[in-house]
Structures are given as C-alpha cells and as structure tokens.
LUMSE-123177 format. One record per residue: residue in three letters; x, z, y of N, C-alpha, C, O in turn. Coordinates in pm, whole numbers, plus 50000, padded with zeros to 5 digits. Layout:
AlaXZYXZYXZYXZY/...
***
This chain:
Unk500845000049883500005000050000500885000050123501785008350136/Unk500634990950213501404989950336500464990950455499374985150454/Unk500854998250556500084999250679500994995350794502204997250789/Unk500394989950899501124986651020500794997451122499624999451156/Unk501795004351169501585015251264502105010751400503135004051409/Unk501415014351505501835010751640502085023451721501295032851716/Unk503155023651794503495034351886503245028652025503915019052064/Unk502325034152098501905028252224502455036052342502345048252350/Unk503035028652433503505034552558502825027252671502895014952679/Unk502165034252758501495027852870502365029352994502745040553031/Unk502675018353057503495018553178502695012453291502325000653283/Unk502415020053395501645015153508502555015753630503085026253665/Unk502715004253695503625003753809502944996553924502444985453908/Unk502915002854039502474996154160503245002354275503915012454257/Unk503154996354393503994999854506504105014654536505205019354563/Unk503005022254531503045036454565503855044354462504545053954498/Unk503785040254335504435047854229505925044654218506715053554185/Unk506315032554246507715028654230508595036754325508265038354442/Unk509685041654274510595049654354510275064454348511095072654389/Unk509105068054298508775082254284509145086854144509615078954062/Unk508935099454118509245104953986508385098653877508745098953759/Unk507225092853917506335086953817506845073653764506315068853664/Unk507835067653827508335054653783509185055653656509425045553591/Unk509635067353621510385069353497509615079553413509435091053454/Unk509165075353297508365084053211509065085853077509635076453022/Unk509015097953027509565100652895508415101252795507345106652824/Unk508655095552679507675095352572508265102952455509405100552414/Unk507485112052401507915119952286506715120752193505725127352225/Unk506785114152079505615113051991506015115551847506945109351795/Unk505305124851782505465127051639504375119151569503215119651610/Unk504735112151465503765104351389504215103551244505305108251210/Unk503395097851161503785095851021503655081150987502785074151039/Unk504525076650899504475063050847504275063850696504865072350630/Unk503445055150642503325054950496504635049550437505075038650474/Unk505235056950347506495052850285506305052250135505475059350078/Unk507065043650072507015042349926508385045349870509385039249910/Unk508445054949779509695058949714509695053349572508715055049499/Unk510775046849533510915041249398512285045549345513285044349415/Unk512325050649221513595055049164513605053249013512575053748947/Unk514805051148962515055051648818515865064348795516855066948864/Unk515445072148698516075085148673516595085248530515865081748437/Unk517855089048512518425090048378518785104448348519105112248438/Unk518735107848220519075121348176520075120548062519965111847975/Unk521045129548062522045130147956522385144847931522125153448015/Unk522945147647815523365161247782522205170847769522315182647805/Unk521085166047718519865174147713519975186247621519255196047638/Unk520875185647524521055196747430522425203147443522805211147358/Unk523165199747548524535204547565524595216247662523655218847737/Unk525735223147659526055233547756526945226947860527885220147818/Unk526755228347986525985238348058524515234448078523765242548134/Unk524095222848037522705218748055522635203948084523665197248092/Unk521435198648099521285184348120521825179748255521855187248352/Unk522255167148257522665160748381521615150348414521405140848338/Unk520955151948527519895143048572520455134848688520995140448783/Unk520335121648682520845112848786519735104048839519065097048763/Unk519525104448972518595095349037519365082849075520305083449154/Unk518965071549017519655058949042518675049049105517465051249103/Unk519185038349158518405027549219517225032949300516085028749282/Unk517525042149387516495047949472516255039049593517185033349650/Unk514995037749631514635030249750513525037449822512655043549761/Unk513565036649953512495041550037512055029650120512815024650203/Unk510825024950099510305013150169509395017550282508505025850263/Unk509635012050402508865015650521508115003450574508594992150562/Unk506925005650632506074994550674506474988050806505964977350838/Unk507344994050883507714988751013507074996651125506085003751104/Unk507634995551244507135002851360507314994151483508384988351503/Unk506274993051564506364985651690506024994751806505365005051790/Unk506484990951923506094997652047505274987652126505734976552155/Unk504064991352162503204983052246503234988952386502855000452407/Unk503694981152482503734985552621502614978152693502524965852685/Unk501764985552764500614979852833500844981152983501044992153034/Unk500814969753052501004969453196499644966953261498844959053210/Unk499384973753374498104972253441498284974653590499044983353630/Unk497574966953670497544969253815496424979053845495334977853790/Unk496684988653930495664998153974495474996054124496444995954200/Unk494234994554165493944992854308493155005054351491995006654312/Unk493765013654432493115025954474492735034354353493555036354263/Unk491495039154351491045047354237490195039154142489525044654055/Unk490225025754159489415017154072490025016653932491125021753908/Unk489325010553843489785009253705490924999253696491044990453781/Unk491765000353593492874990853575492364976453561491294973953504/Unk493144967253614492794953153605493974945353550495124949753558/Unk493684933653492494724924353446495744930953354496934931053383/Unk495274936453242496184942753147497034932353077496544921753037/Unk498304935553062499234926952989499864935652879500394946352907/Unk499794930952753500354938152639501664931352596501714919252579/Unk502704939352580503994934352530504384942852410504454955152420/Unk504634936452296505024943652175506494941352145507014930252163/Unk507154951852101508554951052060508714958151926508104968651904/Unk509504952551838509754958351707510794969351721511894967051771/Unk510444981551675511394992651672512244991351546513474991951553/Unk511604989551431512284984951311511324976151233510114978351234/Unk511864965951164511034955451105510154960250989510424970350926/Unk509084952350964508204955250851508964954250720509954946950708/Unk508494961750621509074961950487510554965450486511334960550404/Unk510944974150579512324978850588512644987450466511864996250429/Unk513774984950403514194992950288515375001650327516344997050387/Unk515275014350293516345023950318516945027350183516255032550095/Unk518225024550166518885027850039519255042550036519665048250138/Unk519095048549921519435062649902520545063049798520395057249691/Unk521665069749826522765070049729522365077349601521575086749603/Unk522935072849489522695079449360523175093849367524205096749428/Unk522415102949305522755117149307522555122949169521635119149097/Unk523425132149132523315138849002523135153749021523625159649117/Unk522415159748927522225174248925522475178948783521965173048688/Unk523265189548768523485195748637522855209548644523135217348735/Unk522005212448546521325225348547521475232648416521395226548309/Unk521675245648423521765253948303520345257848262519825268048308/Unk519745249748178518365251948135518315252647983519325250947915/Unk517135255047931516945254847787517175240647736517175231147813/Unk517385239447607517615226247548516395217347564515255221847546/Unk516625204847597515615194347609514395198647692513275198947642/Unk514625202047821513515206747905512565195447946512915183647941/Unk511355199447987510445190048052510905188448196511485197648254/Unk510655176548256511145173948391510015168748479509135161348435/Unk510075172948608509155168348711509995164348831511145168548845/Unk509425156248918510075152149042509085154449156507905151049144/Unk509565160149266508745161949385509615159449507510735164549515/Unk509115151749602509815149249728509345159549830508145162349841/Unk510305165249905509995175250006510675171450137511575163150139/Unk510225177750247510915175650374512095185350382512365192650286/Unk512785185650495513995193850510513715208850497514605216550460/Unk512475213050527512155227350517511495230950384511045242250366/Unk511445221450290510895224150158509395221550145508835224050038/Unk508755216750250507325213750245507115201150160507785191050182/Unk506215201650062506005190049974505475177850049504535178750128/Unk506095166450024505615153650075504805146249968503965137849999/Unk505075149649841504355143749729503925154949635504395166249645/Unk503025151649546502695161349441503825160849338504685152049343/Unk503825170249245504815170049137504495158549043503345156849001/Unk505505150649010505335139248919505975142848785507175145048777/Unk505165143348682505675146548549506465134448497505945123248496/Unk507705136748453508545126148400508555125948248508465115248188/Unk508655137448186508715138348040509815147947998510315155848078/Unk510185146947870511275155347818512605148747850512715136547857/Unk513585156947870514935152347902515435141947801516055132047840/Unk515175144147673515705135347567515095121347569515565112547497/Unk514075119047650513495105647659514415096247735514195084147733/Unk515425101447803516525093647857516355087047992517095090548084/Unk515435077848009515305070648135513845070848181512925069148101/Unk513665072848311512325074048368512235065448494513235062848560/Unk511025061248523510745054448650509765063148727508805068348669/Unk509995064548853509095072448937508825064949066509715058449121/Unk507595065849113507255060049243506175068649307505355074749238/Unk506195069049438505215076849513505035070649650505975065549710/Unk503805071149700503505067349837503155080249910502335088049863/Unk503775082350026503555094850100503715092250248504215081750289/Unk503285101850329503415100950475504755106750517505015118650500/Unk505615098150572506945102250616506895105950764506525097550846/Unk507275118250800507295122050942508365114251019509485112350972/Unk507985109751139508865102051227508745107951367507665111851410/Unk509855108751437509865113151576510295101351662511395096051644/Unk509435097251755509745086051844509975091351984509145098652038/Unk511105087752042511455091652178511735079052258512355069752207/Unk511285078752382511535067152465511535070652613510975080752654/Unk512165062152690512185063252836511675050152892512225039452864/Unk510615050852973510085039153041510535040153186510275050153253/Unk511215029753234511745029753370511265017253443511345006253390/Unk510775019053565510315007853647511175007253773511405017453839/Unk511624995253806512374992853930511844980153995511124972453931/Unk512174977954118511794965854193510284963654194509824952354181/Unk509514974354208508054973254205507494965554324506384960254316/Unk508234964954435507734957754552508304943754561508034936654658/Unk509064939654463509664926354462508574915754446507574918054378/Unk508764904054508507794893054498507664888054355506614883154316/Unk508734889354276508684884754137508074895154043507884892453925/Unk507774906954096507164917354014508174927753971509374926053993/Unk507694938453909508574949453870509414945953747509064937253668/Unk510524953053735511344952353614511114965453539511454976153590/Unk510534964553421510204976453343510974975953213510984965753144/Unk511624987053179512364987453052511884999252969511485009653022/Unk511934997452837511605007952741512825009452651513185000252577/Unk513445021052657514605024152574514255036252489513585045452537/Unk514695036452365514395048052283514825046152139515585037152105/Unk514315055152055514665054851914513575061451832512795069551883/Unk513535057951706512645064551610513535071151505514415064651448/Unk513315083851481514135091451387513275095451267512235101851282/Unk513725091651148513035095351026513465109350986514655112650993/Unk512525117750946512845131150900513495130250760513175121050685/Unk514385139450726515025139050594514035140950481513035147950495/Unk514315134550368513515135850246514435141450139515525136250115/Unk513985152250073514745158349965514015156049834514485160449729/
***
C-alpha cells in the first residue's frame, strides 16, 4: 500500500508584509508516512552455546515520497485571498528505498527458541505488532510490515523583493528527518 503525503506551506507576500518579520516564516511539522519494511532473517546455532545467532539480511524500508506544496496568494486589505498559485517541490522522491545494513544478534536462550520480530521507535514504542517468525531451527524467514513512520519536517520560507515589478522572490529551504527504527 502506497500513499502520497503532502506537506503544505502557505506563503503570503504583499507590499506591507515584505521587509517585516512576517516575510520569513519557520515551519515545523510532525507527520507520519506509510512505510514498508521487508527483511530476510536467517538463524544459526539454534542448539549451540551461547545461543542462536539471528541475522537480519536484505532489509529494506520503502517510503512513498514527500512533497512540499507552497501556495501563493495576493491579499487586498482584509478581503479574501485572490489568484492562488500552487507550486510543488519534491522533498524526496516517491518509492524511495532506504537500505538498512545487515545486523546480527546472539542470545543466550533455550535450545531452538520461538522467534518474533517487532519494529519500535527510538524510545521503544511499538511501530508494528509482533510478527511470529517460527522456531529458530526453521533457518530462514521472510518478514514484512506496513507501518506509520514518524517524520519531522522543518523549513524556512523567505520572501524578498516584494515591491519589485517582476514580483517577489520566495524561497523554501528545509529538510525532512526520519525518526530511527529499531
């Protein structure tokens, strides 16, 4: 399942506002993106001491993409906005894949334990339910999950030359930060 998410920044510039503190706006938005996690998991040493070695291999995190929509509008006095212009910019492209390095865990457990996988955020809050994999001795497992990945978007909208005959120059600078997944 893929969704297209839009991060909207509204920038309104006219002669009275340009040059004042309102001409530069900071945007700080927390949102979630639907993410898909896919992994192949191998197990070895299920009956050995110190315990099984579980390795997450070929891990991928697929993201749907993120855009910033900037809406420009002229305001005349206290009247409603007129002549809206929408400009979209890609923050990161659709179907973006984030590679995750292979990781191994060795645990001192009973022989041939049952195994589950759960993705959590940096503070241990579950992002997915527990996924039952099977017994360690089954050797190789495939796991996939779709979950809401927390994202923090920060941006600065700056307007200059608002009284210029050619119109204002408006820029949007910023970044989107993905929260860690454990």
